[in-house]
N, C-alpha and C positions, 0 to 999 in steps of 0.2 A: 523838766518835761519839755518836749519839742514844741516850738511855737505853733506848728501846724496841727499837732495832735491836741493841744490845749484848747479849752472851750473858747478862748478869745481868738485863737487861730481860725476857727471855723467861721467867725464873723467877718474876717477880712475879705476884701474884694476879689482876690484871686482864688479863693478856696472853691467857690461855686464852679467857675469854669474848669478848674482842675478836676473836680469830682465828675463833671459832665464828660470831660475828655477821657478820664479813667473809665467811666461807665461805657462810653462809646468804644474804647479799646477792648474792654471785656466782651461787649456785644459782638464786635468785629471778630475777635478771636474765636469765641464759641460759635458764632453764626457763620463764619466764612472759613477761617483757617483750620479750625478743628474739624468742622464738617467736611471740608474738602480733603483733609488728611484721612478721615474715616472712609470717605468715598474712594479715594485712591487705593487705600489698603484693601477695601472690598473688591475693587476692580482688579487689583493685582492678584488677589486670592482666586477670583473667578477666572482670570486669565490662566493662572497656574492649573486650576482644575480643568479648564478646557484643553490646555496642552496635554494633560495627562489622559483625558478622554480621547483626544485625537490620536495620541500615541498608541493607546490600547486598540482603537479602531484600525489603525494601520497594521498592527500586529495580527488582528483578526482577519483583515483582508489578505495579508501575506499568507496566513495559515490556510485560508480558503483557496487562494491561488495554488498553493502547494498540493492541497487535496484535489483540486481540479486537474492539475498536471498528472497526478497519480491515476485519477479516473480515466483521463484521456489515454495515458500509456496502457492501462489495463484494457481499455476498449480496443486500442490498436493491436495489442498482443493477442487478445481474444480473436480479433478478425484475422490476424496472421495465422493463428492456430487453426482456425476453421478452414482457411484457404490453402495454407502451405502444408499442414501436417495431417489433418483429418480429411479423409476422402469419403465420398458417398458410400453407404452400406452396400449398394448394388454391386460395386466393383471390389470392395475391400476384402470381404471374408474369403472368397475363393482365391484371390490373388495372394493374400498373405499366407494362407495355408499352403498354396503351391510353392511360394518362395521358401518357406520353412522346410518343406519336403526336399526341395532341390539342395538347400544348404546342408541338410543332414546327409544326403547322398554324396555330395561333394567331399565331405569330411569323413566318409566311410562309417557314419553312425547309423545304426538301425533305428528307425522310427516307425514301428508297425501300426500304431493307432493314434493318429493326431486327431483330436476332437475339439469342437468349438461350440459354445452356446452364447446367446445374446440376451441382453436385458436393457430396458430403456433407462436413460438417465433423467431423473426428475428435474424439470425446470430448464432443460436444454434440448435442442434438436439433435440429440446424440444417442447412440447405442453403445454399450460396453460389450466388447467381445472377450469372453474368457476362453483361453486356449490351453489345452492340456497336451503335453508331449512326453510320453514315456520313451526314453532313449536307452540304447545299449551300445557300449563301445569301451575303448580303453579310456583311462583317466585323462590322457592327453587329448584324445578326440572329444571327450565330454567338456573339458576345459576350453577347447578351441571353439566349440559350438556356442558356449556361453559368451565368449569374447565376440564372436560374430553377431550374436543376437544383440549385444550392447552397441555394436557399431552399425547395426542395420539401418537403412534409410527409412524403414517403417517405424512408426511410433509404437514401440513395444515396451511394456512394463513387466519386469520379472516379479511376479507376486509370491512365488514360493519355489523352493527346491527341496528335493528329497533324494539322497544318494544311498544306494545299497551296494555292498560288495558282492560280487558274484562268487561262484564256487572256487575253491582253491586251485583246481586244475585248469581254470580258465585264465590264469595269469593275472596281470594287473588290469583287470577290466571291471566294470560295474554297470549298474542300472541307475539312470537319473530321470526322475520325474520333474519336469519343469511346468510350472503354471505361469502363463503369460496373460497379459491383458492389453487390449488396445481399444481405440474408439473409432467410430465411423459416424458420418452425418446421415440423418434421416431425411434431410431436405435435399434438394437438387441444385444447391448454389454452386457458384464457380469454384473450381479447384485447379491448382497449378500442377502440371505434370511432374512426376517424381522419378528419379533415377531408379531403375529396377536392378535388383541383385542378379 
């Protein structure tokens, strides 16, 4: 048996200071070193959590900025649509119908009854104009007028087409019913002048 572990070893003069020093070391380890290690680990875990939170917040801010940019672009495009494309209703209806009539006459297409009706657009200072154009001409003329409508400086939407072949003795001609739509402003805000056809 070791002299320190034996009962007689505990009675020696250096045993008590050794035990006191050993106890102080244990107290120091548990009271300072271990506690500090636990605190450092806890702080490191909190720091990692905070970095993750900050990273998530940065991603949220970047997403909000992207959404803000989209909204700003939409507002700008809406403003441009109102000022550059859509004109006040006072001048739009008669002007557009006149230009469509001139276009049909230039291409040699008969347009006997061009009609239009208007309806309010909910939630916007706009009216939707529905235009019906029954046309008669050769297939080439009817194709040309469709092409010209698509290239028109007016904001025109082709809502529907119906073509009917004419009698056999009329040659390669037909009737074409075009349904068009456009929009005009009900307010009197500023508008830029547009090239007329």
